[in-house]
SEVOBA-112802 format. One line per field, with one value per residue: residue number from 1; x, y, z of N, C-alpha, C, O in turn; residue in one letter. Coordinates in Angstrom, 1 decimal, m for minus. Layout:
N
num <- [NUM;...] .
nc1 <- [X;...] .
nc2 <- [Y;...] .
nc3 <- [Z;...] .
cac1 <- [X;...] .
cac2 <- [Y;...] .
cac3 <- [Z;...] .
cc1 <- [X;...] .
cc2 <- [Y;...] .
cc3 <- [Z;...] .
oc1 <- [X;...] .
oc2 <- [Y;...] .
oc3 <- [Z;...] .
residuo <- [A;...] .
END
This chain:
248
num <- [1;2;3;4;5;6;7;8;9;10;11;12;13;14;15;16;17;18;19;20;21;22;23;24;25;26;27;28;29;30;31;32;33;34;35;36;37;38;39;40;41;42;43;44;45;46;47;48;49;50;51;52;53;54;55;56;57;58;59;60;61;62;63;64;65;66;67;68;69;70;71;72;73;74;75;76;77;78;79;80;81;82;83;84;85;86;87;88;89;90;91;92;93;94;95;96;97;98;99;100;101;102;103;104;105;106;107;108;109;110;111;112;113;114;115;116;117;118;119;120;121;122;123;124;125;126;127;128;129;130;131;132;133;134;135;136;137;138;139;140;141;142;143;144;145;146;147;148;149;150;151;152;153;154;155;156;157;158;159;160;161;162;163;164;165;166;167;168;169;170;171;172;173;174;175;176;177;178;179;180;181;182;183;184;185;186;187;188;189;190;191;192;193;194;195;196;197;198;199;200;201;202;203;204;205;206;207;208;209;210;211;212;213;214;215;216;217;218;219;220;221;222;223;224;225;226;227;228;229;230;231;232;233;234;235;236;237;238;239;240;241;242;243;244;245;246;247;248] .
nc1 <- [0.9;2.2;3.8;2.5;1.0;3.3;4.3;2.1;2.3;4.7;4.1;2.3;3.5;5.3;3.3;2.6;4.8;4.9;2.5;3.4;5.6;4.1;2.4;3.9;5.0;7.6;10.0;12.6;14.0;14.5;17.8;20.2;23.2;26.2;29.6;32.1;34.1;37.1;40.2;42.5;45.4;48.8;50.3;52.3;54.9;58.2;59.8;62.6;65.0;66.7;69.8;71.6;72.1;71.6;70.2;68.3;65.2;63.1;60.4;58.8;56.9;56.3;54.7;52.5;54.0;55.9;58.4;60.0;62.7;64.7;62.8;61.2;58.7;57.2;57.2;56.0;53.7;52.7;52.2;50.9;48.4;47.4;48.6;50.4;53.8;54.7;52.7;53.4;53.1;50.6;50.8;51.2;53.5;55.7;59.6;60.7;59.4;60.3;63.1;63.8;63.8;63.2;63.6;61.4;59.5;56.8;54.5;51.5;48.5;48.5;46.6;45.7;44.7;46.0;44.9;44.1;46.3;47.6;45.8;46.4;49.1;48.3;47.3;49.7;50.9;49.5;49.7;52.2;53.8;52.0;50.9;48.4;45.6;44.8;42.8;42.8;42.5;44.4;46.1;47.4;50.3;49.6;49.6;47.2;45.5;44.4;42.1;43.7;44.0;43.0;41.7;41.0;43.2;42.4;40.7;38.0;36.1;35.9;34.0;33.7;35.9;38.8;40.7;44.1;47.6;50.6;54.5;55.3;57.6;60.9;62.0;60.0;57.7;54.5;51.3;48.0;45.2;41.7;41.6;40.7;40.9;41.4;42.7;45.0;46.0;46.5;48.9;50.9;51.3;53.2;55.8;59.1;60.0;58.0;56.9;55.1;51.8;49.4;46.1;43.0;41.2;40.0;37.4;36.4;34.8;34.9;36.4;39.9;41.8;45.2;48.4;51.5;54.4;57.0;59.4;61.4;61.2;62.4;65.4;68.3;69.9;69.4;69.0;67.5;65.5;61.8;59.1;56.9;54.2;54.3;54.3;52.1;50.6;51.0;50.6;48.3;46.8;46.0;47.1;49.3;48.6;49.4;48.5;46.6;45.1;42.7;43.6;42.5] .
nc2 <- [m1.3;1.2;1.6;1.8;4.4;6.0;5.8;6.8;9.8;10.2;10.2;12.1;14.6;14.7;15.1;17.3;19.1;19.0;20.3;22.6;23.4;23.2;25.3;27.6;27.9;26.8;25.0;24.2;21.0;19.2;18.2;16.1;17.3;16.8;16.4;17.4;14.7;14.0;14.7;11.9;10.8;10.0;7.7;8.2;10.6;11.3;14.0;14.9;17.4;17.2;17.6;16.4;16.9;15.3;14.0;12.0;10.0;8.4;6.6;4.2;1.7;m0.4;m2.9;m1.1;1.1;4.1;5.1;7.8;9.1;11.8;13.2;16.0;18.5;19.0;16.6;14.8;16.1;15.7;12.9;12.4;13.3;11.4;12.4;11.5;11.6;12.4;14.2;16.5;19.3;20.0;21.0;23.8;26.1;27.8;28.0;26.7;24.4;22.2;22.6;22.2;19.8;16.5;13.8;11.6;9.5;7.7;6.2;3.7;2.1;m1.2;m2.4;m0.3;0.9;1.9;4.1;5.4;6.3;8.2;10.1;10.4;11.6;13.8;15.2;15.4;17.2;19.4;20.0;19.7;21.0;23.2;24.0;24.3;23.5;24.8;24.8;26.1;27.2;26.7;27.9;25.9;24.9;22.4;19.2;18.3;15.4;14.7;13.4;12.2;13.7;12.1;10.4;7.6;4.9;2.5;0.5;m2.0;m1.4;m2.2;m3.9;m2.7;m0.7;0.2;m1.5;m2.8;m1.7;m3.1;m4.4;m5.6;m6.2;m5.2;m2.1;0.7;m1.2;m1.5;m3.1;m1.8;m2.9;m2.9;m0.1;3.3;6.3;8.6;7.1;6.6;9.1;9.7;7.9;8.6;11.1;10.5;10.2;10.9;12.1;13.6;17.0;18.1;17.8;15.7;16.0;14.4;15.2;13.8;13.2;10.6;8.0;5.3;1.9;0.7;m2.0;m2.0;m2.1;m0.2;1.3;3.0;3.2;4.3;6.9;7.8;7.0;8.0;10.8;11.0;13.0;13.0;11.3;10.5;12.1;11.7;12.2;12.0;9.3;8.4;9.2;7.6;5.1;5.1;6.7;8.9;12.3;14.7;17.7;21.1;22.9;25.1;24.1;24.4;23.8;22.3] .
nc3 <- [0.2;0.8;m1.2;m3.5;m2.9;m2.7;m5.4;m6.6;m5.8;m6.7;m9.7;m9.6;m8.7;m11.4;m13.3;m12.4;m13.0;m15.8;m16.3;m15.6;m17.2;m19.7;m19.3;m19.2;m21.5;m22.0;m24.2;m24.7;m24.4;m21.2;m20.3;m19.1;m18.0;m19.7;m19.1;m21.3;m23.2;m21.8;m23.4;m24.5;m22.7;m22.5;m20.1;m18.7;m20.1;m21.5;m22.4;m24.2;m25.4;m28.6;m29.6;m31.4;m34.0;m36.1;m39.1;m39.6;m38.0;m36.0;m35.2;m32.9;m32.0;m29.0;m26.9;m25.1;m25.1;m26.7;m28.7;m29.4;m32.0;m32.1;m33.4;m35.3;m34.7;m36.5;m38.1;m35.6;m35.8;m38.0;m38.1;m35.9;m36.4;m38.5;m41.0;m44.3;m44.7;m47.4;m47.8;m46.6;m47.3;m46.4;m44.0;m42.4;m40.8;m38.1;m38.7;m37.0;m36.1;m37.7;m37.4;m34.4;m32.2;m30.6;m28.5;m27.5;m25.3;m24.4;m22.5;m22.2;m21.5;m22.5;m24.1;m25.8;m28.7;m32.0;m33.3;m30.8;m29.5;m31.5;m31.0;m28.4;m28.7;m29.9;m27.7;m26.3;m27.7;m27.5;m24.7;m23.7;m25.7;m26.5;m28.8;m31.3;m33.5;m36.5;m38.8;m42.3;m45.7;m48.6;m51.5;m53.8;m55.8;m57.9;m59.7;m62.2;m63.1;m66.1;m68.7;m71.8;m75.1;m77.2;m75.7;m73.3;m72.3;m70.7;m70.9;m70.0;m67.4;m63.7;m61.1;m58.5;m56.4;m54.4;m54.4;m54.7;m55.5;m57.2;m57.0;m60.4;m61.7;m62.3;m60.5;m61.2;m62.5;m62.4;m61.1;m61.3;m59.4;m59.5;m59.3;m59.1;m60.7;m59.0;m56.9;m58.4;m58.9;m56.3;m55.7;m57.4;m56.4;m54.6;m55.6;m56.1;m58.4;m58.9;m58.5;m57.1;m55.5;m56.9;m58.4;m59.0;m61.9;m64.1;m64.2;m64.5;m62.6;m62.2;m61.4;m62.5;m63.8;m64.5;m66.1;m65.3;m66.2;m65.2;m65.1;m66.9;m66.6;m64.5;m64.6;m63.1;m63.8;m66.4;m68.9;m71.2;m70.6;m70.9;m69.5;m66.5;m67.1;m69.9;m70.2;m68.5;m70.9;m73.1;m72.3;m70.5;m71.7;m70.3;m68.9;m67.1;m65.9;m65.6;m62.8;m60.2;m57.1;m54.3;m51.2;m48.1] .
cac1 <- [0.0;3.0;4.7;1.5;1.2;4.6;4.2;0.8;2.8;5.8;3.4;1.5;4.7;5.6;2.2;2.3;5.9;5.0;1.9;4.2;5.9;3.1;1.6;4.6;5.4;8.7;9.9;13.7;13.9;15.6;18.8;21.1;24.5;27.3;30.8;32.9;34.8;38.5;41.3;43.1;46.6;49.6;50.2;53.9;55.7;59.3;60.3;64.0;65.6;67.9;70.9;72.7;72.2;71.2;69.0;67.4;64.4;62.2;59.0;58.8;55.6;56.6;53.6;52.3;55.2;56.1;59.6;60.5;64.1;65.0;61.7;60.6;57.5;56.3;57.1;55.2;52.2;52.0;52.1;49.8;47.3;47.6;48.9;51.6;54.9;54.8;51.7;53.7;52.5;49.3;50.8;52.1;53.7;57.2;60.6;61.2;58.5;61.2;64.5;63.7;64.3;63.1;63.5;60.2;59.2;55.6;53.7;49.9;48.0;49.0;45.6;45.4;44.8;47.0;44.3;44.1;48.1;47.7;45.0;47.4;50.1;47.8;47.3;50.9;51.4;48.8;49.9;53.6;54.2;51.0;50.2;46.7;45.5;44.0;42.5;42.9;42.2;45.4;46.4;48.6;50.4;49.6;49.7;46.0;45.4;43.3;42.4;44.4;43.0;42.5;40.7;42.0;43.5;42.2;39.8;37.0;35.9;35.8;32.5;34.1;37.1;39.4;41.8;45.7;48.4;52.0;55.0;55.2;58.7;61.9;61.7;58.5;56.8;53.6;50.1;47.1;43.7;40.5;42.0;40.2;41.9;41.8;43.4;46.1;46.3;47.5;50.0;51.8;51.8;54.4;56.9;60.3;60.0;56.9;57.2;53.7;50.7;48.4;44.7;42.3;40.4;39.4;35.7;36.2;34.7;35.0;37.7;40.3;42.8;46.1;49.9;52.2;55.8;57.4;61.1;62.0;61.2;63.3;66.4;69.4;70.9;69.5;68.0;66.5;64.1;60.5;58.4;56.1;52.9;54.2;54.4;50.7;49.7;51.5;50.1;47.1;45.7;45.9;48.3;49.4;48.3;50.0;47.3;46.3;44.0;42.6;43.4;42.0] .
cac2 <- [m0.1;2.5;1.6;2.2;5.6;6.7;5.7;8.3;10.9;10.6;10.6;13.5;15.5;14.9;15.5;18.7;19.5;18.9;21.0;23.9;23.8;23.6;26.7;28.9;27.8;26.2;24.3;23.3;19.5;18.9;16.9;15.8;18.0;15.5;17.1;16.8;13.3;14.4;14.2;10.8;11.3;9.2;7.6;9.4;11.1;11.7;14.6;16.0;17.8;16.2;18.3;15.6;17.3;14.2;14.5;10.6;10.2;7.2;6.3;2.8;0.8;m1.9;m2.9;m0.1;2.3;4.5;5.7;8.8;9.7;13.1;13.7;17.3;18.7;18.6;15.1;14.4;16.5;15.0;10.9;12.1;13.5;10.8;12.7;11.1;12.2;13.0;15.3;17.7;20.7;19.9;21.4;25.2;26.6;28.4;27.2;25.8;22.8;21.5;22.5;21.8;17.9;15.8;12.4;11.2;8.0;7.4;4.9;4.0;0.7;m2.1;m2.8;1.1;0.9;3.0;5.2;6.3;6.5;9.2;11.1;11.2;12.2;15.4;15.8;15.9;18.7;20.6;20.1;20.2;22.4;24.4;23.9;24.3;23.3;25.8;24.9;26.8;27.2;27.4;27.5;25.4;24.7;20.9;18.7;17.8;14.3;14.6;12.6;13.1;14.4;10.6;9.5;6.8;3.4;2.2;m0.8;m2.0;m1.1;m3.1;m3.6;m2.3;m0.1;m0.5;m2.8;m2.4;m1.9;m3.8;m4.4;m6.8;m6.0;m4.1;m0.4;1.0;m1.4;m1.7;m3.4;m1.5;m3.7;m2.3;1.4;4.7;7.5;9.4;6.5;6.6;10.4;9.8;7.2;9.8;12.4;10.2;9.8;12.0;12.9;14.5;18.2;18.9;16.9;15.3;15.7;13.9;15.8;13.2;12.8;9.1;7.2;4.1;1.4;m0.1;m2.5;m1.8;m2.2;1.2;1.3;4.6;3.1;5.5;8.5;7.8;6.9;8.9;11.7;10.8;14.4;12.8;10.4;10.9;12.4;10.7;12.8;11.4;7.7;7.7;9.3;6.5;3.8;4.6;7.9;10.0;13.2;15.8;19.1;21.9;24.2;25.2;24.1;25.0;22.6;22.7] .
cac3 <- [0.1;0.8;m2.4;m4.2;m2.7;m3.2;m6.8;m7.2;m5.3;m8.0;m11.1;m9.6;m9.1;m12.8;m14.3;m12.2;m13.6;m17.2;m16.7;m15.5;m18.8;m21.0;m19.1;m19.5;m22.9;m22.3;m25.3;m24.3;m23.4;m20.1;m20.8;m18.1;m18.3;m19.5;m19.4;m22.5;m22.8;m21.6;m24.4;m24.0;m22.1;m22.1;m18.5;m18.5;m21.2;m21.3;m23.7;m24.3;m26.7;m29.2;m30.2;m32.2;m35.4;m37.0;m40.2;m39.5;m37.3;m35.7;m34.3;m33.1;m31.1;m28.3;m26.3;m24.2;m25.2;m27.8;m28.8;m30.7;m31.5;m32.7;m34.4;m35.1;m34.3;m37.6;m38.0;m35.0;m35.8;m39.2;m37.7;m34.7;m37.2;m39.8;m42.4;m44.6;m44.8;m48.6;m47.5;m45.6;m47.6;m45.4;m42.7;m42.4;m39.4;m37.8;m38.9;m35.6;m36.1;m38.5;m36.6;m33.3;m32.5;m29.6;m28.2;m26.5;m24.6;m23.6;m21.9;m22.2;m21.4;m23.3;m25.4;m26.2;m30.1;m32.8;m33.4;m29.7;m29.2;m32.3;m30.2;m26.9;m29.3;m30.1;m26.5;m25.9;m28.5;m26.8;m23.4;m23.7;m26.6;m26.5;m30.2;m31.6;m34.7;m36.8;m40.3;m43.4;m46.8;m49.0;m52.9;m54.0;m57.2;m58.0;m61.2;m62.4;m63.9;m67.0;m69.8;m72.9;m76.2;m77.7;m74.8;m72.1;m72.8;m69.9;m71.0;m69.1;m65.8;m62.5;m60.4;m57.4;m56.7;m53.2;m54.5;m54.5;m56.4;m56.6;m58.3;m61.1;m62.3;m61.8;m60.4;m60.8;m63.3;m61.5;m61.7;m60.4;m59.4;m58.9;m58.6;m59.2;m61.2;m57.7;m56.3;m59.2;m58.4;m54.9;m55.8;m58.3;m55.6;m53.6;m56.5;m55.8;m59.5;m59.1;m57.3;m56.6;m55.2;m58.0;m57.8;m59.8;m62.6;m65.2;m64.3;m64.0;m61.1;m62.3;m61.1;m63.6;m63.7;m65.6;m65.6;m65.7;m66.3;m65.2;m65.2;m68.0;m65.9;m63.2;m65.0;m63.0;m64.6;m68.0;m69.1;m72.2;m70.1;m71.1;m68.3;m66.3;m67.9;m71.2;m70.1;m68.6;m71.8;m74.1;m71.8;m70.3;m72.3;m69.4;m68.8;m66.2;m66.5;m64.5;m62.1;m58.9;m56.3;m52.7;m50.3;m46.8] .
cc1 <- [0.9;3.7;3.8;1.4;2.1;4.6;3.2;1.5;3.9;4.8;2.6;2.5;5.3;4.8;2.1;3.6;5.5;3.8;2.4;4.8;5.2;2.6;2.4;5.2;6.7;8.9;11.3;13.7;14.9;16.4;19.9;22.6;25.5;28.4;31.4;33.9;36.4;39.3;41.9;44.3;47.5;49.7;51.7;54.4;56.7;59.6;61.6;64.3;66.7;68.6;72.0;73.0;72.0;70.1;67.6;66.5;63.5;61.1;58.6;57.8;56.4;54.8;53.5;53.6;55.3;57.5;59.9;61.8;64.5;64.0;61.5;59.5;56.6;56.0;55.9;53.9;51.7;51.8;50.8;48.2;46.7;47.9;50.3;52.7;55.2;53.7;52.0;53.4;51.2;49.5;51.7;52.1;55.4;58.1;60.8;60.3;59.6;62.9;64.6;63.4;64.1;63.3;62.1;59.8;57.8;55.0;51.9;49.2;48.0;47.6;45.0;45.5;45.7;46.3;44.3;45.3;48.2;47.0;45.8;48.4;49.8;47.5;48.7;51.2;50.6;49.4;51.4;54.3;53.3;50.5;49.1;46.5;44.6;43.4;42.1;42.7;43.7;45.2;47.3;49.0;50.3;49.4;48.1;45.8;44.2;43.3;42.7;43.5;42.6;41.6;41.5;42.0;43.5;41.2;38.4;37.1;36.1;34.7;32.9;35.6;37.8;40.2;43.1;46.6;49.9;53.0;55.2;56.3;59.8;61.5;60.2;57.6;55.4;52.2;49.1;45.7;42.7;40.8;41.6;41.2;41.9;42.9;45.2;46.8;47.0;48.9;51.2;52.2;52.7;55.3;58.0;60.2;59.1;57.1;56.3;52.8;49.9;47.0;44.1;41.1;39.9;38.2;35.4;36.0;34.9;36.3;38.0;41.5;44.1;47.3;50.7;53.6;56.3;58.9;61.8;62.0;61.9;64.4;67.4;70.0;70.6;68.4;67.4;65.3;62.9;59.9;57.4;54.6;53.1;54.1;52.8;50.0;49.7;50.7;48.8;46.0;45.3;47.0;48.4;49.4;48.5;48.7;47.6;45.0;43.9;42.7;43.1;42.9] .
cc2 <- [1.2;2.6;2.3;4.0;6.6;6.8;6.8;9.2;11.2;10.8;11.9;14.8;15.6;15.2;17.1;19.6;19.7;19.9;22.5;24.3;23.9;25.0;27.7;28.6;27.1;25.2;23.4;22.1;19.5;17.7;17.0;16.4;17.1;16.6;16.4;15.7;14.3;13.6;13.0;11.2;9.9;9.0;8.4;9.3;11.7;12.9;15.2;16.4;17.2;17.2;17.7;16.3;16.5;14.6;13.1;10.6;8.7;7.1;4.6;2.4;m0.3;m1.9;m1.9;0.8;2.5;5.3;6.3;9.4;10.8;13.3;15.1;17.5;18.7;17.3;14.6;14.7;15.8;13.4;11.5;12.6;12.7;11.2;12.0;11.9;13.2;14.2;16.6;19.0;20.9;20.7;22.6;25.6;27.4;27.7;26.4;24.3;22.1;21.5;22.1;20.4;17.6;14.2;12.3;9.9;8.3;6.2;5.1;2.3;0.0;m2.5;m1.6;0.9;1.7;4.5;6.1;6.9;8.0;10.3;11.4;11.8;13.6;16.2;16.5;17.3;19.7;21.1;20.7;21.5;23.6;24.8;23.7;24.1;24.4;25.6;26.1;26.3;27.7;27.0;27.2;25.2;22.9;20.6;18.1;16.4;14.3;13.7;13.1;13.0;13.2;10.1;8.5;5.4;2.7;0.6;m0.9;m1.6;m2.5;m2.7;m2.5;m2.1;m0.8;m1.5;m2.2;m2.3;m2.8;m3.7;m5.6;m7.1;m5.2;m2.7;m0.3;0.5;m2.2;m2.1;m2.8;m2.4;m2.9;m1.0;2.3;5.4;8.5;8.4;6.4;8.2;10.5;9.0;8.2;10.8;11.9;9.9;11.1;12.5;13.8;16.0;18.7;17.8;16.8;15.2;15.1;14.7;15.3;12.8;11.4;8.4;6.2;3.4;0.8;m0.7;m2.7;m2.0;m0.8;1.0;2.8;4.2;4.2;6.7;8.5;7.5;8.3;9.7;11.2;11.9;14.1;11.7;11.2;11.2;11.2;10.9;12.0;9.7;7.3;8.1;8.1;5.6;3.9;5.6;8.9;11.0;13.9;17.0;20.0;23.1;24.4;24.8;24.6;23.8;23.1;21.8] .
cc3 <- [m0.1;m0.4;m3.5;m4.2;m2.8;m4.6;m7.4;m6.9;m6.4;m9.4;m10.8;m9.6;m10.5;m13.8;m13.6;m12.6;m15.2;m17.4;m16.5;m16.9;m19.9;m20.6;m19.4;m21.0;m23.1;m23.2;m25.2;m23.5;m22.3;m20.4;m19.6;m18.9;m18.3;m19.9;m20.5;m22.1;m22.8;m22.8;m24.0;m23.8;m22.3;m20.6;m18.0;m19.8;m20.7;m22.5;m23.2;m25.4;m27.2;m30.1;m31.2;m33.5;m36.7;m37.9;m40.0;m38.1;m37.1;m34.9;m34.2;m31.9;m30.3;m27.5;m25.0;m23.9;m26.5;m27.7;m29.7;m30.7;m32.5;m34.2;m34.0;m34.7;m35.5;m38.1;m37.1;m35.0;m37.0;m39.0;m36.6;m35.5;m38.3;m41.3;m43.0;m44.8;m46.0;m48.7;m46.7;m45.7;m47.0;m44.3;m42.7;m41.0;m39.3;m38.3;m37.8;m35.6;m37.0;m37.7;m35.2;m33.4;m30.9;m29.2;m27.0;m26.1;m23.7;m23.5;m21.9;m22.3;m22.9;m24.5;m26.0;m27.9;m30.8;m33.1;m31.9;m29.0;m30.3;m31.2;m28.9;m27.5;m29.5;m28.8;m26.2;m26.5;m28.0;m25.6;m23.4;m24.6;m26.9;m28.3;m30.4;m32.8;m35.3;m38.6;m41.2;m44.8;m47.8;m50.7;m53.0;m55.4;m57.4;m59.6;m61.3;m63.5;m64.6;m68.1;m71.3;m74.0;m77.2;m77.2;m74.2;m72.9;m71.8;m69.5;m69.9;m67.9;m65.0;m61.9;m59.4;m57.4;m55.2;m53.3;m54.3;m55.6;m56.0;m57.6;m58.8;m62.1;m61.7;m61.7;m60.4;m62.2;m62.4;m61.8;m60.6;m60.5;m58.6;m58.6;m59.5;m59.8;m59.9;m57.0;m57.2;m58.9;m57.1;m54.8;m56.5;m57.1;m54.6;m54.2;m56.2;m57.1;m59.8;m57.8;m56.7;m56.5;m56.6;m57.8;m59.3;m60.8;m64.0;m65.3;m64.1;m62.7;m61.4;m62.0;m62.3;m62.8;m64.9;m65.0;m66.0;m65.3;m66.1;m64.9;m65.9;m67.4;m65.0;m63.2;m64.0;m63.7;m66.2;m68.1;m70.5;m71.8;m70.3;m69.6;m67.9;m66.9;m69.3;m71.3;m69.8;m69.8;m73.0;m73.5;m71.1;m70.9;m71.2;m69.2;m67.5;m66.8;m65.4;m63.8;m60.9;m58.6;m54.9;m52.1;m48.8;m45.8] .
oc1 <- [0.6;4.2;4.2;1.6;1.9;5.0;3.5;1.5;3.9;5.1;2.4;2.3;5.8;5.2;1.7;3.4;5.9;3.9;2.0;4.6;5.5;2.3;1.9;6.1;7.0;8.0;11.3;13.4;16.1;16.1;20.5;22.9;25.9;28.3;31.3;34.5;36.6;39.2;41.8;44.7;47.0;49.4;51.9;54.5;56.6;59.6;61.7;64.0;67.5;68.1;73.0;74.1;72.1;69.2;66.4;67.0;63.2;61.0;58.2;57.9;57.2;54.0;54.3;54.1;55.0;57.7;60.0;62.2;64.6;64.3;61.5;59.0;55.4;54.9;55.0;53.0;50.5;51.2;49.8;47.1;45.7;47.7;51.2;52.4;55.8;53.7;51.2;53.3;50.6;48.5;52.9;51.2;56.1;57.7;61.3;60.7;59.5;63.6;65.6;62.9;64.8;63.1;62.0;60.0;57.7;55.1;51.2;49.5;47.7;47.8;43.9;46.6;46.3;46.9;44.5;45.3;48.9;47.7;45.8;48.7;50.6;47.5;48.9;51.6;51.0;49.7;51.8;55.1;53.6;49.9;48.5;47.3;43.8;43.8;41.2;42.8;44.1;44.5;48.2;48.1;51.2;49.0;47.8;46.0;43.1;44.3;42.2;42.4;41.7;40.8;42.7;41.2;44.5;41.1;38.0;38.2;36.4;34.3;32.5;36.4;37.5;40.3;43.1;46.2;50.3;52.8;55.2;56.2;59.6;60.9;59.4;56.9;55.4;51.8;49.2;45.2;42.8;40.1;42.1;42.4;42.8;43.9;46.3;48.0;48.0;49.8;52.2;53.3;53.0;56.1;57.5;60.4;59.1;57.3;56.5;53.0;49.8;46.7;44.6;39.9;39.5;37.8;34.3;36.9;35.3;37.3;37.1;42.0;44.0;47.5;50.3;53.9;56.0;59.7;62.8;62.8;62.1;64.9;67.2;70.8;71.5;67.2;66.7;64.4;63.0;60.3;57.2;54.0;52.1;53.8;52.2;48.9;48.7;49.8;48.1;44.8;44.3;48.1;47.4;49.9;47.9;48.1;48.7;44.0;44.9;42.0;43.5;42.7] .
oc2 <- [2.1;3.7;3.1;4.7;7.8;7.9;7.5;10.0;12.3;11.8;12.8;15.8;16.6;15.5;18.0;20.8;20.7;20.5;23.5;25.4;24.6;25.8;28.8;29.3;26.8;24.3;22.2;22.1;19.8;16.6;18.0;16.2;16.5;17.5;15.2;15.7;15.2;12.4;12.9;12.1;8.8;10.0;9.0;8.4;12.4;12.4;15.8;15.8;16.6;17.6;18.2;16.4;16.8;15.4;13.1;11.2;8.0;7.8;3.9;3.0;m1.0;m1.0;m1.9;1.1;1.7;6.0;5.8;9.9;10.6;13.3;15.5;16.5;18.4;16.8;14.0;14.0;15.5;12.7;10.8;12.1;13.2;10.6;11.9;13.1;14.3;15.0;17.4;19.7;21.9;21.1;22.4;25.5;27.5;26.5;25.3;23.3;20.9;20.5;21.6;19.9;18.2;13.5;12.7;9.1;9.0;5.3;6.1;1.5;0.5;m3.0;m1.6;0.6;2.5;5.6;7.3;7.8;8.9;11.2;12.5;12.8;14.5;17.4;17.7;18.3;20.8;22.3;21.9;22.4;24.7;25.8;22.8;24.7;24.9;26.4;27.0;25.1;28.9;26.1;27.8;25.4;22.2;21.3;17.4;16.6;14.0;13.1;14.1;12.5;13.5;9.5;8.5;4.9;2.0;m0.1;0.0;m1.5;m3.6;m1.6;m1.4;m2.8;m1.9;m2.4;m1.1;m2.8;m3.1;m3.1;m6.6;m7.9;m4.6;m2.2;m1.0;1.2;m3.3;m1.5;m3.1;m2.5;m2.4;m0.6;2.3;5.2;9.4;9.0;6.1;8.4;11.3;9.4;8.4;11.1;12.6;9.2;12.3;13.7;14.7;15.9;19.6;16.8;17.9;14.3;15.3;14.8;16.0;12.1;11.0;8.2;5.6;4.0;0.3;m0.4;m3.3;m2.1;m0.4;0.5;3.7;5.1;4.8;7.5;9.7;7.4;9.5;9.1;10.9;11.9;15.0;11.3;12.4;10.4;10.2;9.9;11.5;9.0;6.4;7.6;7.8;5.3;2.9;5.5;9.6;10.4;13.7;17.4;19.9;23.9;24.0;24.8;25.1;22.9;24.2;21.8] .
oc3 <- [m0.9;m0.7;m4.4;m5.1;m2.9;m5.1;m8.3;m7.9;m6.9;m10.0;m11.6;m10.3;m10.7;m15.0;m14.3;m12.6;m15.8;m18.5;m17.2;m17.5;m20.8;m21.5;m19.7;m21.3;m24.3;m23.2;m25.4;m22.3;m22.5;m20.6;m19.4;m20.0;m17.3;m20.7;m20.8;m21.0;m23.7;m23.2;m22.8;m24.5;m22.4;m19.9;m17.0;m20.6;m19.7;m23.7;m22.2;m26.4;m26.5;m31.2;m31.6;m34.1;m37.9;m37.6;m40.3;m37.2;m38.1;m33.9;m35.2;m30.8;m31.0;m27.7;m24.0;m22.8;m27.3;m26.7;m30.8;m29.7;m33.8;m35.4;m32.9;m34.0;m35.5;m38.3;m37.6;m34.4;m37.1;m39.9;m36.6;m35.1;m38.9;m42.4;m42.2;m45.1;m46.0;m49.7;m46.2;m44.8;m47.2;m43.6;m42.9;m40.3;m40.3;m38.4;m37.9;m35.0;m36.7;m37.6;m34.9;m34.4;m30.1;m30.2;m25.9;m27.0;m22.7;m24.3;m21.7;m23.1;m23.9;m25.6;m26.6;m28.3;m30.0;m33.1;m31.9;m28.1;m29.9;m30.6;m28.4;m26.9;m29.4;m28.7;m26.0;m25.9;m28.0;m25.4;m23.1;m24.3;m27.3;m28.7;m29.8;m33.6;m34.6;m39.5;m40.9;m45.1;m47.8;m51.1;m52.7;m56.3;m56.9;m60.5;m60.4;m64.7;m64.1;m68.4;m71.9;m74.0;m77.9;m77.7;m74.5;m73.7;m71.7;m68.5;m69.2;m67.3;m65.4;m61.9;m59.5;m58.0;m54.9;m52.5;m53.8;m56.7;m54.8;m58.7;m58.1;m63.0;m60.6;m62.5;m59.7;m62.8;m62.0;m62.7;m59.5;m61.6;m57.5;m57.6;m60.6;m59.6;m60.1;m56.6;m56.6;m58.8;m56.9;m54.0;m55.9;m57.0;m53.7;m53.5;m56.1;m57.0;m60.7;m56.6;m55.8;m57.2;m57.2;m57.1;m60.4;m60.2;m64.9;m66.2;m63.6;m61.9;m60.3;m62.3;m63.1;m61.7;m66.0;m63.8;m67.1;m64.2;m66.9;m64.3;m65.5;m67.8;m64.6;m62.1;m64.3;m64.4;m67.0;m67.7;m71.1;m72.6;m70.1;m68.6;m68.5;m67.2;m69.9;m72.3;m70.3;m69.9;m73.6;m74.3;m71.1;m70.7;m71.3;m69.1;m66.8;m67.8;m64.4;m64.5;m60.4;m59.4;m54.3;m52.4;m48.4;m44.5] .
residuo <- [X;X;X;X;X;X;X;X;X;X;X;X;X;X;X;X;X;X;X;X;X;X;X;X;X;X;X;X;X;X;X;X;X;X;X;X;X;X;X;X;X;X;X;X;X;X;X;X;X;X;X;X;X;X;X;X;X;X;X;X;X;X;X;X;X;X;X;X;X;X;X;X;X;X;X;X;X;X;X;X;X;X;X;X;X;X;X;X;X;X;X;X;X;X;X;X;X;X;X;X;X;X;X;X;X;X;X;X;X;X;X;X;X;X;X;X;X;X;X;X;X;X;X;X;X;X;X;X;X;X;X;X;X;X;X;X;X;X;X;X;X;X;X;X;X;X;X;X;X;X;X;X;X;X;X;X;X;X;X;X;X;X;X;X;X;X;X;X;X;X;X;X;X;X;X;X;X;X;X;X;X;X;X;X;X;X;X;X;X;X;X;X;X;X;X;X;X;X;X;X;X;X;X;X;X;X;X;X;X;X;X;X;X;X;X;X;X;X;X;X;X;X;X;X;X;X;X;X;X;X;X;X;X;X;X;X;X;X;X;X;X;X;X;X;X;X;X;X] .
END
C-alpha cells in the first residue's frame, strides 16, 4: 500500500511539472548535463631536446610504449594527425617546427589501439608544446590528372574499387588492381620525380585494372628521359596538367 501511494505521489509530481512547462510555454528539453569527454593522455611521457644535429628520425612501437628519436614537431604533428610524410604541404607553421628536434618516450595501457595513441600524441602536442590546430584553405600548385586528347586506354572497368597496386617487375613497373583515377593520383603524389601534389581531374569514377611502367622516367642523370606525364599518356591515355588547387 505504501509503495502504491509513493508511486502515485511521484506520478502527480511529474504531471505537475509537465503542466508547469506547458503553461509557461517552455520548449527546451530537460537534458542531463554531460561534461565533454577528456582528451586521452599518455600515462607518463618524457620529452627531451635532441641536439645531435642528425637528420634521421624514428617512431617505434612496443607493447604499451612508444619511442620517438630525433623527431621534429612537424613530423610528430603529421604522424599524430595521420598525415603521410609526402603530404607535408598540408601543414604550415614556423620554421622551428622542423628545426627543433626531440626524443620522446611515452607509456600507455597495453590494450590501447593505434588511433588512440595518435590522439594521445595530439594531447601531448597541446599540453607540452602549446600547439593548436587551425584549419585553413590554401592555394597550392598542383598537377591535375586529365584524360588525354585521344581518350583513355584503360579498358574495361571493374565492378568495385578499393583494390591495390603492387610491383610486377623491376623498379617502377606496377600493376594497379581495381583502382580509381583518384587512387592513381594519390600514388603519383608520392613519387620523388613529381614535385607537387597530384589531384584527379579526369571525371572518371570507375575502377580499373592496368599496368603502368614508369622506369624510363626515373633513370638517374638521364636528361632525355620521358616525363611521367608522357608515359601516362602513352600507356593509359591520361596526362598531367599543371594547375592550382585549393587545399584545406
